[in-house]
C-alpha positions in Angstrom: 183.0 -140.4 56.8 184.4 -138.7 59.9 184.1 -141.9 61.8 186.8 -143.6 59.8 189.8 -141.5 61.2 188.3 -141.8 64.7 188.1 -145.6 64.4 191.7 -145.8 63.0 193.0 -143.8 66.0 190.9 -145.9 68.3 192.5 -149.0 66.9 196.0 -147.6 67.5 195.0 -146.8 71.0 193.7 -150.4 71.5 197.2 -151.6 70.5 198.7 -149.1 73.0 196.3 -150.3 75.7 197.5 -153.9 75.1 201.1 -152.8 75.5 200.2 -150.8 78.6 198.6 -153.9 80.1 201.6 -156.1 79.5 204.3 -153.5 80.4 202.3 -152.4 83.4 202.0 -155.9 84.7 205.7 -156.5 84.4 206.6 -153.2 86.0 204.2 -153.9 88.9 205.8 -157.3 89.4 209.2 -155.7 89.6 208.6 -152.4 91.4 205.2 -153.0 93.1 203.5 -150.1 91.4 202.2 -149.0 88.0 204.3 -146.3 86.4 202.4 -143.0 86.1 203.0 -142.6 82.4 201.7 -146.1 81.6 198.7 -145.5 83.8 197.9 -142.2 82.0 198.3 -143.7 78.6 195.9 -146.5 79.6 193.4 -143.9 80.8 193.6 -141.9 77.6 193.2 -145.1 75.5 190.1 -146.2 77.4 188.6 -142.7 77.2 189.2 -142.3 73.5 187.8 -145.8 72.8 184.6 -145.0 74.7 184.2 -141.7 72.9 184.7 -143.3 69.5 182.2 -146.0 70.3 179.7 -143.5 71.4 180.3 -141.5 68.2 180.0 -144.6 66.0 176.8 -145.7 67.7 175.3 -142.2 67.2 174.9 -141.6 71.0 176.6 -138.3 70.6 177.3 -135.9 67.7 180.6 -134.7 69.3 183.7 -135.9 67.5 186.1 -137.8 69.9 188.5 -135.5 71.7 192.0 -136.6 70.6 194.2 -134.0 72.4 196.3 -135.2 75.3 194.4 -135.3 78.6 197.4 -134.4 80.7 198.0 -130.8 81.9 201.3 -129.1 82.2 201.0 -128.7 85.9 202.9 -131.0 88.3 200.7 -133.7 89.8 200.9 -132.4 93.4 199.7 -129.0 92.2 196.8 -130.6 90.4 195.8 -132.5 93.5 196.1 -129.4 95.7 193.8 -127.4 93.3 191.3 -130.3 93.3 191.2 -130.4 97.1 190.9 -126.7 97.8 187.4 -125.6 98.8 185.7 -123.1 96.6 185.6 -119.5 97.9 182.2 -118.5 99.3 179.9 -116.4 97.2 180.0 -112.6 97.7 177.9 -111.5 100.7 177.6 -115.0 102.2 179.7 -115.7 105.3 180.7 -119.3 106.2 179.0 -120.7 109.3 
């Protein structure tokens, strides 16, 4: 029975994904780029649809994660954190 709310939300995300595709296409025609908000909504929609399908097909027992995927950090700070090398382990000096 838990699959029913997940599938309802996946259907809503499918509608949002269709809207993202159409609006993103028009925005790209006008500005030459995809707006970041539309891109993020499309990514969340695809991710949730994949998780709901895996849950429905019993590939996983984890209920689909429905919280927003975006963090509160600015995009540049996220990129900077992702590109920083990890500090060396204690007692090991870099070559």
